[in-house]
N, CA, C and O of each residue as an XYZ file, in Angstrom:
320
protein
N      -2.669      9.370    -18.596
C      -2.613      8.196    -17.803
C      -2.929      7.087    -18.522
O      -2.483      5.991    -18.183
N      -3.876      7.259    -19.786
C      -4.407      6.130    -20.190
C      -3.124      5.327    -21.149
O      -3.106      4.129    -21.429
N      -2.296      6.159    -21.465
C      -1.090      5.538    -22.339
C      -0.088      4.736    -21.337
O       0.691      3.960    -21.890
N      -0.036      4.829    -20.119
C       0.764      4.236    -18.970
C       0.370      2.811    -19.013
O      -0.803      2.494    -19.206
N       1.232      2.013    -18.854
C       0.833      0.508    -18.234
C       0.295      0.522    -16.964
O       0.634      1.307    -16.078
N      -0.797     -0.606    -16.840
C      -1.337     -0.888    -15.583
C      -0.643     -0.659    -14.297
O      -1.094     -0.023    -13.344
N       0.660     -1.328    -14.387
C       1.530     -1.113    -13.055
C       2.142      0.304    -12.825
O       2.452      0.756    -11.723
N       2.265      0.917    -13.983
C       2.692      2.318    -13.925
C       1.571      3.285    -13.444
O       1.827      4.252    -12.727
N       0.356      2.986    -13.858
C      -0.966      3.717    -13.327
C      -1.085      3.499    -11.956
O      -1.527      4.409    -11.255
N      -0.724      2.311    -11.412
C      -0.856      1.852    -10.178
C       0.052      2.819     -9.265
O      -0.281      3.541     -8.325
N       1.234      2.607     -9.819
C       2.494      3.370     -9.337
C       1.991      4.782     -8.849
O       2.079      5.209     -7.698
N       1.352      5.539    -10.132
C       1.137      6.736     -9.631
C      -0.171      7.200     -8.772
O      -0.265      8.302     -8.233
N      -1.048      6.299     -8.737
C      -2.244      6.467     -7.675
C      -1.610      6.063     -6.253
O      -1.900      6.616     -5.192
N      -0.841      5.177     -6.384
C      -0.072      4.694     -4.864
C       0.744      6.153     -4.429
O       0.578      6.569     -3.282
N       1.444      6.755     -5.182
C       2.294      7.829     -5.048
C       1.545      8.837     -4.320
O       1.986      9.470     -3.361
N      -0.137      9.002     -5.059
C      -0.833     10.161     -4.664
C      -1.247      9.598     -3.292
O      -1.141     10.367     -2.337
N      -1.712      8.331     -3.074
C      -2.114      8.128     -1.862
C      -1.154      8.488     -0.655
O      -1.634      8.940      0.384
N       0.190      8.286     -0.801
C       1.274      8.516      0.140
C       1.623      9.958      0.166
O       2.306     10.441      1.070
N       1.159     10.635     -0.818
C       1.564     12.364     -0.735
C       0.297     12.892      0.053
O       0.374     13.919      0.727
N      -0.840     12.180     -0.050
C      -1.839     12.997      0.562
C      -1.730     12.806      2.128
O      -1.311     11.739      2.578
N      -2.125     13.892      2.992
C      -2.034     13.737      4.473
C      -3.554     13.627      4.968
O      -4.111     14.406      5.741
N      -4.127     12.454      4.337
C      -5.523     12.211      5.069
C      -5.185     11.511      6.320
O      -4.087     10.957      6.368
N      -6.010     11.454      7.391
C      -5.749     10.854      8.748
C      -6.100      9.144      8.180
O      -5.370      8.259      8.625
N      -7.051      8.824      7.358
C      -7.263      7.363      7.056
C      -7.390      7.342      5.578
O      -8.093      8.054      4.861
N      -6.434      6.221      5.211
C      -6.191      6.019      3.733
C      -6.479      4.571      3.595
O      -5.947      3.772      4.366
N      -7.361      4.148      2.575
C      -7.770      3.022      2.148
C      -7.139      2.569      0.663
O      -7.306      3.193     -0.385
N      -6.405      1.380      0.821
C      -5.815      0.875     -0.438
C      -6.362     -0.360     -0.767
O      -6.181     -1.297      0.010
N      -7.220     -0.573     -2.139
C      -7.757     -1.813     -2.314
C      -6.813     -2.320     -3.422
O      -6.445     -1.697     -4.418
N      -6.487     -3.603     -3.043
C      -5.772     -4.529     -3.869
C      -4.076     -3.792     -4.451
O      -3.663     -3.953     -5.600
N      -3.371     -3.062     -3.446
C      -2.417     -2.393     -3.882
C      -1.272     -3.047     -4.447
O      -0.345     -2.401     -4.935
N      -1.296     -4.379     -4.401
C      -0.167     -5.069     -4.845
C      -0.484     -5.612     -6.229
O       0.402     -6.178     -6.870
N      -1.609     -5.474     -6.677
C      -1.879     -5.917     -8.353
C      -0.987     -4.908     -9.331
O      -0.776     -3.695     -9.315
N      -0.591     -5.937    -10.140
C       0.090     -5.268    -11.520
C       1.566     -4.654    -11.133
O       2.191     -4.081    -12.026
N       2.082     -4.755     -9.938
C       3.453     -4.337     -9.557
C       4.519     -5.273    -10.054
O       4.219     -6.454    -10.225
N       5.814     -4.820    -10.316
C       7.028     -5.755    -10.594
C       7.579     -6.134     -9.207
O       7.091     -5.616     -8.204
N       8.609     -7.047     -9.124
C       8.861     -7.662     -7.835
C       9.780     -6.294     -7.239
O      10.181     -6.491     -6.092
N      10.033     -5.438     -7.612
C      11.042     -4.304     -7.045
C       9.922     -3.274     -6.557
O       9.901     -2.788     -5.426
N       9.099     -3.037     -7.453
C       7.874     -2.384     -6.760
C       7.091     -2.818     -5.482
O       6.661     -2.091     -4.587
N       7.011     -4.138     -5.601
C       6.325     -4.716     -4.485
C       6.874     -4.836     -3.252
O       6.281     -4.816     -2.173
N       8.431     -5.007     -3.526
C       9.338     -4.717     -2.221
C       9.253     -3.393     -1.464
O       9.064     -3.276     -0.253
N       9.445     -2.257     -2.499
C       9.133     -1.048     -2.050
C       8.210     -0.851     -1.407
O       8.379     -0.348     -0.296
N       7.026     -1.140     -1.819
C       5.586     -0.733     -1.274
C       5.408     -1.687     -0.102
O       4.536     -1.242      0.644
N       5.876     -2.745      0.297
C       5.921     -3.286      1.317
C       6.633     -2.698      2.471
O       6.148     -2.520      3.588
N       7.962     -2.385      2.045
C       8.684     -1.457      3.111
C       8.165     -0.104      3.459
O       8.365      0.445      4.542
N       7.437      0.430      2.399
C       6.770      1.654      2.794
C       5.494      1.526      3.633
O       5.169      2.284      4.547
N       4.927      0.629      3.261
C       3.686      0.195      4.241
C       4.024     -0.348      5.590
O       3.161     -0.231      6.460
N       5.114     -0.906      5.878
C       5.892     -1.093      7.203
C       6.153      0.125      7.874
O       5.856      0.209      9.065
N       6.741      1.220      7.195
C       7.226      2.404      7.858
C       6.034      3.152      8.248
O       5.943      3.654      9.368
N       4.910      3.267      7.166
C       3.606      3.924      7.285
C       3.044      3.252      8.645
O       2.550      4.062      9.429
N       3.042      2.176      8.964
C       2.389      1.443     10.179
C       2.940      2.170     11.621
O       2.299      2.196     12.672
N       4.156      2.692     11.422
C       4.640      3.135     12.613
C       4.128      4.619     12.623
O       4.491      5.221     13.633
N       3.539      5.192     11.939
C       2.994      6.626     12.126
C       1.748      6.597     12.930
O       0.773      6.012     12.461
N       1.679      7.155     14.065
C       0.517      7.112     15.039
C      -0.689      8.001     14.102
O      -1.884      7.715     14.033
N      -0.019      9.099     13.452
C      -1.175     10.145     12.933
C      -2.139      9.585     11.883
O      -3.207     10.135     11.614
N      -1.622      8.257     11.202
C      -2.468      8.009      9.973
C      -2.929      6.689     10.214
O      -2.228      5.959     10.915
N      -4.048      6.245      9.721
C      -4.633      4.675      9.659
C      -4.577      4.292      8.216
O      -5.159      4.993      7.388
N      -3.972      3.320      7.893
C      -3.936      2.648      6.808
C      -4.891      1.371      6.863
O      -4.678      0.498      7.704
N      -5.869      1.281      6.023
C      -6.604      0.143      5.469
C      -6.158     -0.543      4.294
O      -6.252     -0.002      3.192
N      -5.715     -1.610      4.428
C      -5.193     -2.624      3.168
C      -6.051     -3.650      2.734
O      -6.120     -4.598      3.516
N      -6.718     -3.729      1.716
C      -7.666     -4.764      1.474
C      -6.677     -5.718      0.336
O      -6.345     -5.172     -0.716
N      -6.419     -6.568      0.503
C      -5.441     -7.417     -0.460
C      -5.682     -8.999     -0.278
O      -5.966     -9.580      0.770
N      -5.501     -9.541     -1.538
C      -5.822    -11.081     -1.621
C      -4.262    -11.563     -1.385
O      -4.155    -12.735     -1.026
N      -3.247    -10.942     -1.513
C      -2.103    -11.272     -1.618
C      -1.146    -10.758     -0.158
O      -1.308     -9.718      0.479
N      -0.351    -11.618      0.045
C       0.181    -11.276      1.581
C       1.180    -10.128      1.362
O       1.935     -9.986      0.400
N       1.036     -9.307      2.480
C       1.741     -8.182      2.602
C       3.325     -8.192      3.127
O       4.118     -7.267      2.951
N       3.597     -9.421      3.796
C       4.918     -9.420      4.128
C       4.901     -9.746      5.742
O       3.896     -9.497      6.407
N       5.901    -10.230      6.231
C       5.932    -10.528      7.840
C       6.088     -8.877      8.214
O       5.242     -8.533      9.040
N       6.788     -8.034      7.876
C       7.141     -6.860      8.355
C       5.724     -6.102      8.555
O       5.603     -5.311      9.490
N       4.901     -6.296      7.870
C       3.496     -5.478      7.740
C       2.468     -6.284      8.743
O       1.519     -5.791      9.353
N       2.831     -7.417      8.749
C       1.733     -8.178      9.636
C       2.028     -7.752     11.195
O       1.107     -7.595     11.995
N       3.172     -7.611     11.480
C       3.479     -7.168     12.895
C       3.186     -5.798     13.107
O       3.310     -5.322     14.235
N       2.795     -5.083     12.107
C       2.766     -3.659     12.225
C       1.467     -3.211     13.070
O       0.385     -3.769     12.885
N       1.634     -2.178     14.003
C       0.338     -1.848     14.876
C      -0.550     -1.099     14.023
O      -1.720     -1.282     14.358
N      -0.416     -0.321     13.040
C      -0.971      0.486     12.385
C      -1.654     -0.026     11.069
O      -2.308      0.843     10.492
N      -1.635     -1.091     10.562
C      -1.976     -1.656      9.248
C      -3.062     -2.469      9.616
O      -2.910     -3.262     10.545
N      -4.366     -2.372      8.899
C      -5.484     -3.191      9.220
C      -5.331     -4.027      8.287
O      -4.886     -3.498      7.268
N      -5.548     -5.320      8.194
C      -5.645     -6.445      7.091
C      -6.981     -6.675      7.047
O      -7.568     -6.991      8.082
N      -7.649     -6.549      5.845
C      -9.334     -7.256      5.512
C      -9.060     -8.276      4.859
O      -8.267     -8.289      3.918
N      -9.600     -9.114      5.224
C      -9.596    -10.781      4.382
C     -10.881    -11.441      4.401
O     -11.661    -11.292      5.342
N     -11.109    -12.104      3.482
C     -12.610    -12.871      3.259
C     -12.801    -13.717      4.554
O     -13.813    -14.402      4.700
């Protein structure tokens, strides 16, 4: 893992978070260090996760997650 770029490390950790079947998942600044294509994919994936009533996603981010995530019912946005 140490030899991977920061963005690639972030992708590995996000993949692990999405693979786990925990009832609650906290993502702290998940958009940091991601390229444009990865950001688009992550936003779409979070929007899809928001429609799953069996899991709660808590996302702490200083970056906008996108309109499709803001209107989602199961995404909790934390702000200062």
